[in-house]
C-alpha positions, -999 to +999 in steps of 0.1 A: -001+000-001+013+033-009+010+063+014+012+101+008+024+117+039+024+157+041+039+172+075+060+199+079+075+191+112+109+172+101+111+148+134+073+140+133+077+133+095+109+110+096+090+094+127+057+089+110+078+075+077+098+049+096+069+036+116+047+031+087+072+016+067+079-009+095+042-018+091+047-027+054+036+008+040+056+024+012+057+061+021+062+092+001+067+121+023+062+162+018+071+192+040+044+214+024+013+216+009+023+225-026+051+199-027+023+173-015+001+183-043+027+178-068+038+146-056-002+136-058-005+150-092+022+125-103+013+098-082+045+096-064+064+080-092+102+090-095+105+065-122+096+033-107+067+010-117+038+010-091+027-023-105-006-010-108-030+002-134-032+038-125-067+054-141-059+092-134-045+118-114-033+107-078-043+071-084-007+062-077-016+064-039-037+043-016-043+067+011-032+103+021-022+115+053-024+155+057-015+177+085-037+207+087-012+233+096+012+233+064+031+261+049+023+273+014-011+253+009-026+243+042-041+208+048-073+220+044-072+236+010-050+204-002-076+182+005-101+201-013-076+204-040-074+165-041-111+162-038-116+177-073-101+149-088-100+121-068-117+098-042-086+085-027-091+081+013-077+107+032-068+111+069-062+144+085-039+155+115-046+180+138-026+196+167-055+214+179-080+199+200-110+226+198-126+208+167-122+238+144-095+220+123-114+187+125-147+201+111-128+221+083-111+188+074-143+170+072-159+195+055-135+198+027-140+158+024-116+142+046-127+104+056-113+107+092-090+125+115-065+118+142-053+147+171-014+148+174+004+138+193-008+104+181+006+066+189+019+049+160-010+017+166-038+044+165-023+059+136-021+024+121-052+013+130-071+041+116-052+035+083-063-001+082-099+010+088-098+036+059-082+009+035-109-016+045-137+009+034-125+003-001-136-033-002-166-030+019-199-051+020-227-037+042-237-056+071-270-075+067-302-065+085-306-102+100-326-110+130-320-078+144-345-060+120-370-041+137-407-055+139-426-051+104-397-039+087-396-048+050-365-057+030-350-029+004-368-028-027-342-046-051-336-060-086-306-084-086-277-064-071-298-031-074-315-012-042-337+014-053-351+042-030-370+067-054-348+082-077-318+068-056-304+036-069-274+016-053-257-010-074-241-030-047-224-054-068-204-028-089-205-002-058-219+024-080-247+053-072-271+069-096-296+097-087-323+098-115-299+077-137-268+099-132-240+084-114-228+101-083-193+100-073-188+090-035-155+086-014-150+051+001-164+065+034-196+079+020-204+047+002-200+029+030-222+048+051-250+049+023-245+011+020-249+010+060-282+029+058-296+009+027-291-020+045-315-009+068-339+014+055-364+031+071-349+023+105-333+050+129-293+042+129-278+059+161-245+078+157-226+052+179-239+025+160-225+042+125-197+048+143-188+011+151-200+000+117-186+025+094-155+041+109-151+011+132-149+032+165-156+022+198-180+042+223-156+070+224-157+079+186-164+117+179-201+117+166-191+151+143-178+124+119-210+109+114-229+142+111-206+160+086-204+129+064-240+127+062-240+165+053-218+154+021-242+126+014-272+153+013-252+175-008-249+146-031-280+129-030-305+153-020-312+168+014-344+148+017-329+116+011-314+107+049-337+119+074-324+134+110-342+118+139-335+143+168-317+128+201-315+095+183-299+092+148-303+094+111-324+071+088-327+067+048-361+071+033-377+044+017 
């Protein structure tokens, strides 16, 4: 797995690089946002064969780790620039605990965040969780289905909810027949809702099933990811049930 790390602190950059390489990741590192953007755009290729078929800008990387406070182009701006062309998983790092950077990063399109200082095992756990989302299969409603709940309308691998169609085999999403590009996290969240249509899913349930957090996860990642889904699918598609969570309208 190829990781692009953009971190301006030299000691921290070297420390993270060495730690991730010990876990088997191939790391390219940059010290500022503009250098990181350049590396991303050429896929980090410096004459080597990545061994993969790359379909576009930045496809040489499996994951981006971006610090928020960067010279030249900050991590929030870099995240936005990446999201213009790519759905690659993005993990933001913030040294501030007041939530401003966290919210800004998630709104810009990041999939998750960690607050520095961060232990290596926590960083690696978040990376593994992000990478697993690219090969996600939604949890089945199973015996936990609420009384009277009907299964999702389907046609083969298709789930249909009004003008929203999910191809669960091809992992594609369409609104009124037009394809919609979702990040791996957005797709996993939508598929989790689609596996339980009309059922209210609490935030801690979504944190556990989508982000693989325990009970101490930050529910803001759920709220902001739902906001991004609403912008792409329509504001009325996912309903807020105040004090409880969210549900996908049938």
